[in-house]
C-alpha positions in Angstrom: -11.6 45.0 21.3 -9.1 42.2 20.1 -9.5 38.8 21.6 -6.2 37.5 23.0 -7.0 34.0 24.0 -9.1 31.5 21.8 -10.3 29.1 24.5 -13.0 26.7 23.5 -14.4 24.1 25.9 -14.1 20.5 24.7 -17.4 18.8 24.3 -18.2 16.1 26.9 -18.4 12.4 25.9 -16.2 12.9 22.7 -13.4 10.4 22.1 -9.8 11.5 21.8 -8.4 12.1 18.6 -5.0 11.3 17.2 -3.8 14.9 17.5 -5.0 14.9 21.0 -3.1 11.7 21.6 -0.1 13.3 20.0 -0.5 16.3 22.6 -0.5 13.7 25.4 2.7 12.1 24.1 4.5 15.4 23.8 3.4 16.6 27.1 4.1 13.3 28.8 7.7 13.3 27.3 8.4 16.9 28.5 7.5 15.8 32.0 4.1 17.2 32.7 1.9 15.3 35.3 -1.2 13.6 34.4 -3.3 16.4 36.2 -1.4 19.2 34.1 -2.0 17.2 30.8 -5.6 16.9 31.7 -6.1 20.6 32.4 -4.2 21.5 29.1 -6.4 19.2 26.9 -9.7 19.7 28.8 -10.4 16.2 29.8 -10.6 14.4 33.1 -7.4 13.1 34.9 -8.8 9.5 34.7 -9.1 9.9 31.0 -5.5 10.8 30.7 -4.7 7.9 33.1 -6.5 5.4 30.9 -4.9 6.8 27.9 -1.4 6.4 29.0 -2.3 2.9 29.9 -3.6 2.2 26.4 -0.7 3.6 24.7 1.9 2.4 27.2 4.9 0.4 25.2 7.6 -1.3 27.2 10.8 -2.6 25.8 11.7 0.3 23.5 15.5 0.4 22.6 17.6 3.5 22.7 20.8 4.3 20.5 22.9 2.8 23.5 20.5 -0.6 23.3 19.0 0.2 26.8 15.4 -0.5 27.2 12.9 2.1 28.4 8.9 2.5 28.8 7.0 5.2 27.0 3.6 6.4 25.9 3.2 6.1 22.1 0.2 8.0 20.5 0.0 5.7 17.4 -0.1 2.6 19.6 -3.0 4.0 21.6 -4.9 5.0 18.4 -4.4 1.6 17.0 -5.7 -0.2 20.1 -8.7 2.3 20.2 -9.7 1.6 16.6 -9.3 -2.1 17.2 -11.7 -1.9 20.1 -14.1 0.1 18.0 -14.0 -2.4 15.2 -14.7 -5.4 17.7 -17.7 -3.6 19.0 -19.8 -4.0 15.7 -22.4 -6.5 16.7 -24.7 -8.6 14.4 -27.5 -6.8 12.7 -30.9 -7.2 14.5 -32.5 -7.6 11.1 -30.9 -11.0 10.7 -32.9 -12.3 13.5 -36.2 -11.5 12.0 -36.5 -14.3 9.4 -39.9 -13.4 8.2 -38.7 -9.9 7.3 -35.4 -11.1 5.7 -37.6 -13.6 3.6 -40.0 -10.9 2.7 -37.2 -8.4 1.6 -35.4 -11.0 -0.4 -38.5 -11.9 -2.3 -39.4 -8.4 -3.0 -35.9 -7.6 -4.1 -35.9 -10.6 -6.5 -39.4 -9.5 -7.9 -38.0 -6.1 -8.5 -34.9 -7.3 -10.0 -37.1 -9.5 -12.5 -39.2 -6.4 -13.2 -36.2 -4.3 -14.1 -34.7 -7.1 -16.4 -37.9 -7.3 -18.2 -38.1 -3.6 -18.8 -34.5 -3.6 -20.0 -35.3 -6.4 -22.3 -38.4 -4.6 -23.7 -36.1 -1.4 -24.4 -33.4 -3.5 -26.2 -35.8 -5.9 -28.1 -39.0 -4.2 -28.7 -42.0 -6.3 -29.6 -42.3 -7.1 -33.3 -45.2 -6.3 -35.2 -47.3 -9.3 -36.2 -47.6 -9.4 -39.8 -49.7 -12.0 -41.9 -46.9 -14.0 -42.9 -45.7 -14.5 -39.3 -49.3 -15.5 -38.5 -49.4 -17.9 -41.2 -46.0 -19.4 -40.3 -47.2 -19.8 -36.7 -50.3 -21.6 -37.8 -48.3 -23.8 -39.9 -46.0 -24.8 -37.1 -49.0 -25.5 -34.7 -50.4 -27.6 -37.3 -47.3 -29.4 -38.2 -46.8 -30.4 -34.4 -50.1 -32.4 -34.5 -49.2 -34.3 -37.7 -47.9 -37.7 -37.0 -45.6 -39.7 -39.3 
């Protein structure tokens, strides 16, 4: 048995993609009604109405310099992306000042710890010899001398 039609239902609540907007534009330019377009894409008629309203461009010029109105998928996609980007609100973590302060302090301590470890790897602790010990004693004694 061979399957002749590959019909998959569109998941509810999904946003329209650029390719779906392109289909809307093509169907609209062919003269399909909003209801027919909605049935073909698998969305509500109201979704198509809103989408056409979003991508509606007026004042386009033809080769005879006449103006006309039309739906443009790229315009609709651009407006959709602008609205999605403007939705990004402030982070809730910014309102909790105690938590922010704690995180800053802990990150700073962690950074200092890593720097110390790195320095120990680069500059290992020198072994103390008797000559270094004598030199250190001499320098301490010299500080106490007064001229």
